[in-house]
Structure formats: C-alpha cells, structure tokens
Backbone as CSV, one residue per row, in Angstrom:
resi,resn,N_x,N_y,N_z,CA_x,CA_y,CA_z,C_x,C_y,C_z
1,MET,169.376,152.159,145.666,168.459,151.877,146.755,169.013,152.375,148.085
2,GLY,170.336,152.199,148.265,170.936,152.666,149.508,170.739,154.151,149.727
3,LYS,170.923,154.941,148.671,170.741,156.391,148.772,169.283,156.749,149.053
4,ILE,168.354,156.035,148.440,166.928,156.280,148.686,166.587,155.980,150.144
5,ILE,167.119,154.866,150.647,166.881,154.483,152.042,167.424,155.554,152.991
6,GLU,168.652,156.008,152.741,169.249,157.027,153.616,168.462,158.331,153.561
7,GLU,168.059,158.721,152.371,167.318,159.979,152.199,165.981,159.931,152.939
8,ASN,165.325,158.787,152.906,163.992,158.673,153.500,163.992,158.373,154.990
9,THR,165.100,157.877,155.521,165.131,157.541,156.950,165.935,158.533,157.781
10,GLY,166.855,159.258,157.143,167.732,160.153,157.894,168.839,159.409,158.613
11,SER,168.984,158.121,158.356,170.043,157.317,158.960,170.965,156.793,157.876
12,THR,172.168,156.393,158.274,173.076,155.788,157.295,172.685,154.331,157.100
13,VAL,173.049,153.785,155.946,172.793,152.377,155.667,173.515,151.507,156.694
14,ILE,174.707,151.906,157.070,175.476,151.148,158.066,174.695,151.053,159.380
15,GLU,174.130,152.172,159.830,173.318,152.166,161.061,172.085,151.290,160.904
16,LEU,171.423,151.397,159.768,170.183,150.645,159.550,170.429,149.140,159.471
17,ILE,171.497,148.742,158.792,171.821,147.312,158.717,172.079,146.770,160.116
18,ASN,172.783,147.533,160.900,173.068,147.099,162.268,171.793,147.057,163.112
19,ASP,171.006,148.132,163.093,169.823,148.238,163.956,168.658,147.342,163.525
20,LYS,168.457,147.203,162.206,167.282,146.489,161.699,167.537,145.014,161.383
21,ILE,168.802,144.652,161.198,169.111,143.268,160.815,170.053,142.599,161.815
22,CYS,171.225,143.167,161.998,172.248,142.489,162.804,171.858,142.335,164.276
23,ILE,171.358,143.391,164.893,170.983,143.310,166.315,169.796,142.363,166.524
24,PRO,168.669,142.504,165.769,167.555,141.582,165.996,167.901,140.111,165.762
25,LEU,168.777,139.839,164.790,169.130,138.452,164.480,170.368,137.969,165.236
26,LYS,170.950,138.865,166.066,172.170,138.539,166.826,173.321,138.112,165.906
27,LEU,173.475,138.839,164.812,174.571,138.600,163.869,175.782,139.390,164.360
28,GLU,176.626,138.742,165.132,177.739,139.435,165.786,178.944,139.630,164.880
29,ASN,178.968,138.937,163.730,180.119,139.032,162.830,179.709,139.492,161.437
30,THR,178.670,140.304,161.382,178.180,140.844,160.118,178.140,142.363,160.219
31,PHE,178.680,143.030,159.221,178.679,144.491,159.231,178.931,145.016,157.822
32,MET,178.618,146.264,157.658,178.956,146.960,156.417,180.051,147.947,156.750
33,SER,181.144,147.834,156.062,182.280,148.697,156.327,182.111,150.030,155.601
34,SER,182.603,151.075,156.202,182.545,152.395,155.562,183.691,152.591,154.576
35,SER,184.663,151.681,154.592,185.773,151.761,153.647,186.365,150.375,153.458
36,ALA,187.294,150.266,152.536,187.945,148.983,152.275,188.880,148.584,153.406
37,GLU,189.282,149.546,154.229,190.158,149.243,155.360,189.306,149.020,156.597
38,PHE,189.146,147.767,156.980,188.356,147.457,158.164,189.141,146.508,159.053
39,PRO,188.833,146.503,160.346,189.599,145.670,161.273,189.241,144.195,161.131
40,GLY,190.205,143.332,161.457,189.938,141.902,161.480,190.432,141.176,160.249
41,GLU,190.377,139.858,160.348,190.836,138.991,159.273,189.697,138.723,158.287
42,THR,190.017,138.632,157.018,189.044,138.226,156.012,189.695,137.182,155.108
43,ILE,188.865,136.380,154.507,189.356,135.407,153.527,189.734,136.170,152.266
44,HIS,190.881,135.877,151.718,191.331,136.556,150.504,190.512,136.099,149.306
45,GLY,190.295,137.031,148.380,189.556,136.735,147.160,190.503,136.691,145.967
46,TYR,190.189,135.806,145.010,191.065,135.583,143.864,190.304,135.779,142.559
47,ASP,191.049,136.132,141.509,190.498,136.382,140.190,191.422,135.746,139.160
48,GLU,190.806,135.095,138.154,191.596,134.413,137.114,191.442,135.086,135.755
49,SER,190.919,136.303,135.733,190.661,136.981,134.463,191.904,137.172,133.620
50,SER,193.055,137.322,134.255,194.309,137.570,133.525,194.911,136.299,132.941
51,GLY,194.349,135.142,133.278,194.923,133.876,132.832,195.665,133.161,133.945
52,SER,196.032,133.901,134.985,196.620,133.288,136.180,195.730,133.646,137.367
53,ILE,195.822,132.837,138.417,194.984,133.089,139.595,195.697,134.105,140.480
54,ASP,195.096,135.300,140.614,195.708,136.402,141.340,194.925,136.742,142.603
55,ASP,195.648,136.975,143.695,195.033,137.466,144.930,194.731,138.948,144.711
56,ILE,193.447,139.282,144.689,193.058,140.678,144.430,192.637,141.410,145.704
57,THR,192.809,140.755,146.851,192.411,141.360,148.122,193.191,142.648,148.368
58,GLY,192.459,143.719,148.592,193.097,144.996,148.894,193.618,145.748,147.691
59,THR,193.433,145.211,146.477,193.899,145.944,145.298,192.936,147.089,144.997
60,GLN,193.437,148.093,144.316,192.629,149.278,144.036,191.393,148.938,143.213
61,ALA,191.547,148.069,142.199,190.414,147.717,141.340,189.344,146.961,142.123
62,ALA,189.758,145.979,142.933,188.791,145.190,143.715,188.093,146.069,144.742
63,ASN,188.846,146.955,145.403,188.238,147.843,146.396,187.216,148.774,145.756
64,ALA,187.526,149.270,144.562,186.609,150.178,143.871,185.296,149.478,143.555
65,ILE,185.376,148.201,143.189,184.152,147.447,142.883,183.436,147.039,144.164
66,ASN,184.161,146.438,145.087,183.532,145.823,146.255,183.052,146.822,147.300
67,PHE,183.722,147.954,147.447,183.359,148.878,148.520,182.814,150.214,148.038
68,GLU,183.034,150.564,146.782,182.519,151.827,146.277,181.351,151.595,145.318
69,LEU,181.579,150.807,144.279,180.544,150.582,143.284,179.402,149.732,143.839
70,SER,179.712,148.636,144.505,178.661,147.719,144.961,177.876,148.284,146.135
71,TRP,178.554,148.830,147.119,177.972,149.430,148.320,176.832,148.582,148.858
72,THR,175.565,148.989,148.710,174.460,148.209,149.272,174.096,146.996,148.418
73,ALA,174.764,146.803,147.306,174.501,145.631,146.465,175.576,144.563,146.658
74,GLY,176.312,144.642,147.750,177.317,143.601,147.979,178.423,143.991,148.931
75,GLY,178.274,145.087,149.642,179.342,145.558,150.509,179.289,145.071,151.948
76,ILE,178.446,144.102,152.249,178.348,143.595,153.621,179.351,142.461,153.818
77,ILE,180.007,142.465,154.950,180.977,141.433,155.303,180.350,140.562,156.386
78,SER,180.509,139.247,156.250,179.845,138.346,157.181,180.633,137.053,157.322
79,THR,180.045,136.120,158.081,180.612,134.784,158.239,179.588,133.766,157.745
80,ILE,180.051,132.553,157.510,179.154,131.488,157.070,178.047,131.263,158.108
81,ASP,178.403,131.241,159.395,177.407,131.017,160.449,176.336,132.102,160.453
82,ASP,176.752,133.365,160.363,175.769,134.451,160.342,174.896,134.378,159.089
83,MET,175.482,133.987,157.969,174.707,133.903,156.732,173.647,132.804,156.806
84,ALA,173.937,131.730,157.540,172.941,130.668,157.721,171.732,131.200,158.494
85,VAL,171.993,132.052,159.492,170.904,132.676,160.248,170.129,133.630,159.335
86,TRP,170.845,134.411,158.548,170.201,135.361,157.634,169.356,134.631,156.593
87,ALA,169.824,133.468,156.110,169.062,132.695,155.123,167.683,132.339,155.675
88,ARG,167.632,131.929,156.948,166.356,131.585,157.585,165.462,132.828,157.671
89,ALA,166.012,133.947,158.125,165.223,135.170,158.287,164.705,135.690,156.951
90,LEU,165.538,135.627,155.919,165.127,136.074,154.590,163.997,135.188,154.061
91,SER,164.144,133.892,154.255,163.157,132.938,153.755,161.806,133.074,154.438
92,ASN,161.804,133.243,155.765,160.515,133.283,156.464,159.998,134.700,156.721
93,GLY,160.758,135.717,156.325,160.293,137.092,156.446,160.174,137.587,157.867
94,SER,161.019,137.083,158.763,160.866,137.408,160.183,161.125,138.872,160.523
95,LEU,161.765,139.621,159.641,162.071,141.028,159.941,161.123,142.014,159.262
96,ILE,160.162,141.497,158.503,159.227,142.384,157.797,157.793,141.888,158.013
97,SER,156.823,142.682,157.585,155.418,142.295,157.758,155.086,141.107,156.851
98,GLU,154.035,140.400,157.218,153.601,139.251,156.421,153.219,139.686,155.011
99,ASN,152.545,140.823,154.889,152.148,141.339,153.583,153.369,141.673,152.727
100,MET,154.351,142.331,153.306,155.553,142.678,152.560,156.312,141.420,152.144
101,HIS,156.340,140.426,153.036,157.031,139.186,152.713,156.345,138.465,151.546
102,GLU,155.009,138.478,151.517,154.282,137.862,150.404,154.633,138.541,149.086
103,GLN,154.760,139.856,149.108,155.116,140.592,147.892,156.553,140.317,147.467
104,GLN,157.396,140.033,148.441,158.819,139.806,148.170,159.078,138.439,147.539
105,MET,158.224,137.462,147.850,158.476,136.087,147.418,158.327,135.931,145.908
106,PRO,159.105,135.002,145.330,159.051,134.814,143.878,157.762,134.154,143.412
107,VAL,157.368,134.481,142.190,156.327,133.744,141.492,157.038,132.577,140.828
108,LEU,156.616,131.355,141.131,157.354,130.187,140.675,156.962,129.771,139.263
109,ASN,157.989,129.446,138.483,157.789,128.899,137.147,157.760,127.378,137.256
110,PRO,156.902,126.714,136.486,156.834,125.248,136.567,158.098,124.602,135.998
111,PRO,158.316,123.328,136.329,159.486,122.621,135.775,159.472,122.659,134.252
112,SER,160.669,122.667,133.682,160.810,122.684,132.224,161.916,121.712,131.831
113,GLU,162.165,121.633,130.552,163.215,120.740,130.054,164.591,121.164,130.556
114,THR,164.815,122.469,130.670,166.118,122.972,131.119,166.226,123.119,132.627
115,ASN,165.087,123.223,133.317,165.088,123.387,134.771,164.030,122.453,135.356
116,PRO,164.448,121.316,135.929,163.489,120.265,136.275,162.701,120.453,137.570
117,TYR,162.686,121.655,138.155,161.905,121.881,139.374,161.350,123.296,139.368
118,TYR,160.378,123.545,140.228,159.802,124.886,140.332,160.878,125.876,140.750
119,SER,160.886,127.029,140.111,161.888,128.039,140.451,161.366,129.423,140.098
120,GLY,161.976,130.425,140.719,161.590,131.794,140.421,162.448,132.777,141.197
121,TYR,162.306,134.056,140.874,163.066,135.104,141.550,162.119,136.244,141.902
122,GLY,162.091,136.604,143.184,161.256,137.716,143.640,162.101,138.941,143.919
123,MET,161.762,139.690,144.953,162.529,140.889,145.306,163.663,140.494,146.250
124,GLY,164.793,140.131,145.649,165.959,139.732,146.429,165.890,138.318,146.957
125,ILE,164.907,137.544,146.522,164.775,136.155,146.966,164.633,135.249,145.753
126,LYS,165.444,134.200,145.755,165.385,133.193,144.700,164.844,131.903,145.307
127,GLN,164.070,131.152,144.542,163.617,129.846,145.002,163.904,128.817,143.924
128,SER,164.559,127.728,144.332,164.800,126.576,143.473,164.271,125.365,144.211
129,ASP,163.248,124.728,143.663,162.536,123.657,144.339,162.038,124.222,145.669
130,LYS,162.409,123.642,146.794,161.944,124.129,148.093,162.994,124.961,148.806
131,TRP,164.109,125.218,148.166,165.201,126.012,148.751,164.979,127.482,148.436
132,ILE,165.007,128.316,149.487,164.741,129.743,149.339,165.954,130.522,149.848
133,GLY,166.413,131.497,149.079,167.559,132.280,149.523,168.044,133.246,148.468
134,HIS,169.344,133.309,148.341,169.938,134.268,147.424,171.348,133.800,147.084
135,ASN,171.810,134.156,145.912,173.199,133.902,145.555,173.755,135.159,144.901
136,GLY,175.046,135.272,144.933,175.638,136.457,144.339,177.143,136.333,144.233
137,ALA,177.712,137.257,143.480,179.158,137.258,143.278,179.652,138.694,143.214
138,ILE,180.878,138.851,143.611,181.552,140.138,143.563,183.028,139.837,143.359
139,SER,183.823,140.783,142.964,185.227,140.503,142.639,185.909,139.681,143.724
140,GLY,186.283,138.459,143.381,187.013,137.586,144.297,186.159,136.622,145.083
141,TYR,184.832,136.748,145.041,183.982,135.926,145.901,182.665,135.574,145.210
142,VAL,182.170,134.351,145.489,180.837,133.946,145.036,180.229,133.070,146.130
143,CYS,178.920,133.236,146.363,178.285,132.554,147.481,176.847,132.152,147.120
144,TYR,176.447,130.972,147.584,175.059,130.517,147.527,174.584,130.366,148.958
145,MET,173.428,130.938,149.289,172.900,130.902,150.649,171.415,130.595,150.553
146,PHE,171.019,129.378,150.980,169.632,128.957,150.841,169.138,128.251,152.100
147,TYR,167.820,128.283,152.268,167.162,127.723,153.445,166.016,126.827,152.994
148,TYR,165.847,125.699,153.666,164.783,124.742,153.381,163.834,124.755,154.575
149,PRO,162.705,125.493,154.480,161.826,125.690,155.634,161.275,124.403,156.250
150,GLU,160.933,123.427,155.429,160.306,122.205,155.954,161.221,121.449,156.916
151,LYS,162.530,121.564,156.730,163.482,120.855,157.594,164.302,121.805,158.467
152,ASP,164.065,123.127,158.358,164.827,124.131,159.104,166.337,123.935,158.892
153,VAL,166.720,123.860,157.613,168.117,123.635,157.245,168.596,124.798,156.377
154,SER,169.742,125.366,156.751,170.398,126.373,155.919,171.663,125.766,155.324
155,ILE,171.931,126.085,154.063,173.193,125.697,153.431,173.805,126.952,152.827
156,VAL,175.065,127.183,153.170,175.812,128.292,152.591,177.068,127.711,151.959
157,THR,177.210,127.878,150.650,178.435,127.454,149.977,179.138,128.700,149.472
158,PHE,180.438,128.692,149.587,181.238,129.892,149.364,182.484,129.514,148.577
159,PHE,182.874,130.354,147.654,184.084,130.137,146.859,184.817,131.467,146.808
160,ASN,186.051,131.501,147.255,186.788,132.766,147.277,187.586,132.967,145.990
161,LYS,186.895,132.731,144.868,187.444,133.041,143.545,186.276,133.393,142.642
162,PHE,186.292,134.597,142.148,185.326,135.009,141.141,186.027,135.922,140.175
163,SER,186.068,135.506,138.935,186.807,136.223,137.904,185.863,137.173,137.186
164,ALA,185.770,138.372,137.712,184.760,139.332,137.267,184.956,139.812,135.832
165,PHE,186.178,139.722,135.302,186.458,140.339,134.007,186.682,139.327,132.887
166,ASN,186.278,138.089,133.101,186.377,137.067,132.063,185.105,136.230,132.134
167,GLU,184.231,136.413,131.182,182.907,135.793,131.229,182.985,134.268,131.293
168,GLU,183.872,133.678,130.531,183.981,132.218,130.511,184.437,131.669,131.861
169,ILE,185.447,132.309,132.457,185.960,131.828,133.741,184.988,132.152,134.869
170,ASN,184.330,133.326,134.830,183.397,133.611,135.937,182.205,132.672,135.904
171,LEU,181.801,132.203,134.724,180.740,131.204,134.648,181.202,129.884,135.291
172,LYS,182.465,129.531,135.092,183.010,128.321,135.726,183.040,128.472,137.252
173,ASP,183.404,129.666,137.732,183.437,129.920,139.182,182.029,129.789,139.782
174,ILE,181.041,130.404,139.131,179.659,130.341,139.608,179.145,128.903,139.557
175,THR,179.461,128.202,138.484,179.023,126.815,138.337,179.618,125.936,139.427
176,ALA,180.886,126.161,139.763,181.546,125.350,140.799,180.837,125.486,142.141
177,VAL,180.537,126.705,142.564,179.885,126.887,143.866,178.434,126.408,143.819
178,GLY,177.783,126.542,142.669,176.424,126.025,142.511,176.384,124.509,142.608
179,HIS,177.361,123.847,141.999,177.433,122.379,142.086,177.718,121.935,143.515
180,ASN,178.543,122.707,144.222,178.794,122.390,145.639,177.495,122.459,146.435
181,PHE,176.699,123.512,146.200,175.417,123.630,146.889,174.524,122.437,146.566
182,MET,174.399,122.105,145.282,173.527,120.993,144.876,173.968,119.685,145.516
183,GLY,175.271,119.445,145.555,175.784,118.216,146.152,175.458,118.115,147.632
184,ILE,175.631,119.223,148.346,175.318,119.232,149.787,173.816,119.098,150.003
185,ALA,173.018,119.828,149.227,171.563,119.779,149.379,171.032,118.372,149.139
186,LYS,171.543,117.697,148.136,171.074,116.349,147.831,171.503,115.358,148.902
187,TYR,172.608,115.640,149.568,173.072,114.767,150.647,172.281,115.016,151.941
188,VAL,172.112,116.303,152.278,171.443,116.674,153.529,169.936,116.455,153.446
189,CYS,169.338,116.824,152.335,167.882,116.713,152.148,167.610,116.062,150.795
190,PRO,167.811,114.748,150.692,167.714,114.076,149.389,166.332,114.132,148.758
191,GLU,165.318,114.492,149.520,163.972,114.596,148.958,163.788,115.861,148.121
192,THR,164.765,116.752,148.145,164.650,117.983,147.375,165.510,117.894,146.110
193,LEU,165.176,118.716,145.150,165.891,118.810,143.883,165.853,117.477,143.138
194,ILE,166.167,117.494,141.886,166.119,116.300,141.063,167.495,115.649,141.065
195,PRO,167.571,114.382,141.420,168.894,113.719,141.447,169.548,113.722,140.071
196,GLU,170.871,113.797,140.065,171.588,113.734,138.795,171.448,112.341,138.206
197,GLU,171.328,112.270,136.890,171.188,110.970,136.228,172.557,110.418,135.874
C-alpha cells in the first residue's frame, strides 16, 4: 500500500504521514523513520522466542522486520499520548470524508458463545463492543489502542515484549496486553464489555 500511495501522489510516505496526519492532529512525537537509526530515546523491545527474554532493540533481525519489512504496516514511532489522540481521530474519521469513513467502519457480528459482545473488523479499524480502534504487534512490541466515542475516552495499552518467532509465547504476549486493556476499560467505563464471571 505504501508503494501505491507514493506512486499515485508523487510524495514519500514519510511526507504524507507528517502532512496528512501528524500536523493536522498536532502529533508532535509521532513520525516514520527512514531507517532504524533515528534520534531520541525509545523503549526497548524484548523477545522470548529463544526461551530467554532478550533485548532485541537495534539487532539486525528486529531492524529488518520493523523498519524494512513492515514499513507502512508498522514502521511508525509514537508515544502513548499521541496514540490516544490518533485513536479518537481513527474512530470518528476526522481526517477523511464521511463517506470514506462509513466504508472503513467494520460490519459488526452479533454476540456469540465465544465472543459475548458485538465485534468486527473493517479497513484498519476493529470494534469490540463500543470500543473502536486498532491493535497490532511487531518484533518486541504489542499495543492495543481503542476509543469509546460515547464517553470521549481513549485507552492505549502497550507491552514492550512480543515474541515474533514462537507462536505459543507470542499468543501469551498478545493475551497479556489484551487483558490489560480489558481491565482498564472495565474500570474506566464499566458499562462497556461483559464483566468477567
């Protein structure tokens, strides 16, 4: 998608992210780096695929995944505060037309035995109950970022450990950050989601 965007606009993805997203939303600590070497401090990312918890920040394998392979699918660097602002903008479609936002939103599936609330996934937007946002993982990091429009509340939960090369452990990493989100959401907005029994 990044290459298609660049080809059709004549601009780099880095320029477009800055001009179309960061500047309008005043995201002062969000950017896409052109390489793995960028200025400033970052939280280190860890991986447990080898059986021990290893700091993979700056390693050749992590850089190849996070900055070369992922590129527009995960190469943006940000802060929790900026992500909370982005969660609101993504949820309400403030940077795109109303028609495009309607097309982007998920078609919701009704509650089921395995998932007790309405949920669905659209074009880059996930909805669970009334929480709208996105979650994702990349080598060393996993994040849940959701917004609750009725209360104007954003929740961003972050875990700086994602074990990309061990399916069992990466599921545990994703589950841990998901449970953190659920715990905070139920505390902040107890009317949402189904309480644990």
